[in-house]
N, C-alpha and C positions, 0 to 999 in steps of 0.2 A: 919430499915424504917420508924426511926425518921428522918432522916435526909434529905430523899426521901420524906418525907412527908410537913417539912419547904422549901425544895426547888420550891414544888410546891407552898404551902404557900404564898411562895415570889415573884411566878409569878404570882399568881391569880389575889396578891395584885396590883401589876404592871399592870396588865392589867384594872383594877379600874381604876391604875392612867392615865390611855391615852382615860377614858372617863370623869373623872375629877380631876386633880392635888391633891387636898385638902382633898377631902372623904377619900380616904384609911389612907391618913397620920388621922385627925383628928378619923374614925373608928378604928385604932389603938393605936392611944392615951388613948382613954375610954376605950379600950379594956383590956390595960395592967394596967391603973388604978383600975381596976375593977378585976384586976388579972386573965384574961382568956387568955393573950397572953404574953408568956416570948421573951423579946427582948434580942439581944447584949447585953451584959453591954457599949460598946461605943454610945448606942443608946436609952439609958433608957432615955434618953432627954424628947423621945417622950411620955413618958408615965406619963410626969408633967404637975402641973397645969397649969403652963405658958404656956408651950406649947399649954394643951387642949384650953385654952382662944385663943390662936396666931389663933391656927388652926380653931378651931370656927370661928373668925369673918373672916379670909381666905376662909371659902369655903362659907360661907354666902358671901363676897362681888361676889365669883367668879360664883355662880350658878345666882346671880341677875345680873350679866354681861352682861350672855348669853342670856336675855329676853332684853337686850335693842341694835334696829338694829344699826347696822354697828360697835357696840363695840364688839357683838360677834365673827367680824371676825379681829378687835383688838387681840381680848384673842387666838384665834385660834393661831394665829401669835405667840403670846407668847408661850401659853402652850404645842406648839409640842415639844420646847429642856425640856419648865418644867417637861412635864409627861414622857421624859426619861430619867431625872434627879433624877424626883419622885421615878421612876418605879426602877433603881440602888438606891435609897436610901429606901424603902421598902423591897426588897427582899434582901437587904445587913443586915440590922435591924432584919431581923426574921432567920436567917443563923449562928444561935449561935454554933455548934459543928464542924464548917469546920476552915482547919486553911485558915487565913489572906487571902493567895495568891487566894486561889480555893473561899474562900467567894465572890472577889472581883472581880472574872475572872466569876462567873456566875452571879453576880450582873449586871457586865455590858453588857458583850455579853446577857444573857439572861433577864435580868430584866429590859434591856433597850431597849432591843429588843423587846420584846412583848410589852411594853409602847407603843413602838413607830409606832409598826405595829396596835395596834388599836386606836392608835390618829390621824395614816393616814386616816384610814378608816372612824372615826368622823368628818373628814376635808373634805373629799369627798360626805361624807353625805349630810353636811352642805351646800356643794358645789351644790352639786346636788338639795338642796332643795330651796337655792336661786334662780338657775337659773330655775327650772320649776314654782316656785310660787312665785318670786321675793321678796322673806327671809316671805312670809306670814307664811310659815309650819313650820320656825326655830324655834316657839317657843315650839312647839310641840316636834322636835327632841330634840332641849334643856333638855326638861324634860325626854325625853327615855332616852338620856345620863346619865343625873343626877342619874334619877333613878335605871338604869344599874349600878352605880359605888358604891348606896348605898347599893345597893342589895347584888352584888359582894366581896364588902368589908364585911357584915354582913356575909355572909354566911359561907366565910373563917373563921372566929373566933368559928361562930356556925356549922357548918358541913362542915369542907372542903374539904370532898371528891364531894359532892356535888358541891361547889363551883370550883372544877379543871375540872369535867366535861363539868360544865357550861362557865368555861373560854377556857375551848380546841376547845369548841363548837363557840366561836364569836372569836377567833383567825381563825379559820378557815373561818368564815364566812368571814373576812375582808381581808383573803389574797386571797377568791375569786374574793367580792368585789372591790381589788385594782387592781385584774389582767382582769378583764371584764372594768372596768374603764380605765385601762392604756390603754386596746384594743379598745377601743373609740378615743381616744387622737392622737394615733398611728396614721398620715397619710397610707390611703391605697398606697400598693405595688405600681407601675408604671409598667404596663405589657408593654412587648418590642416585639414590631410588627416586623416582619422581612420580 
């Protein structure tokens, strides 16, 4: 049961990386330093004071960047692969009782995949926000994304089962949003008249 919980915690943190890359890593650093989160021995650096300082600065810069017009779109371009990588790292870091093969297989496929799904949904949401309001509502979207990243990351540490439920709902919503948006972008099929 503990292994299943650690997998779910890793996936929940990976989903939070889809909203903001550095927020989950910062929360993990704080939780590890406080003794509330066990990390795989090869990821103990996350729970160090230099990492805490670095992740704090990176989180602040990332969050502020999303409030600057056009910088938010540049960040989305960079954040998409970075979120997948961060999802892999956070998932692997909490899988403490698995063989390295299974640890990294789950981290790459599941952790990276969940982070990618959530990040894709945020990019689509921002694109829709920009097209509807010429970017005027992007700060609201940025606030919601940062809030979801903090809340999800915090819940993972404090109430992991609730976090797993929340993340499952978010991933399903992201998949449905992606399917709906994909339907909008696909050209209409040509009808054959005979």
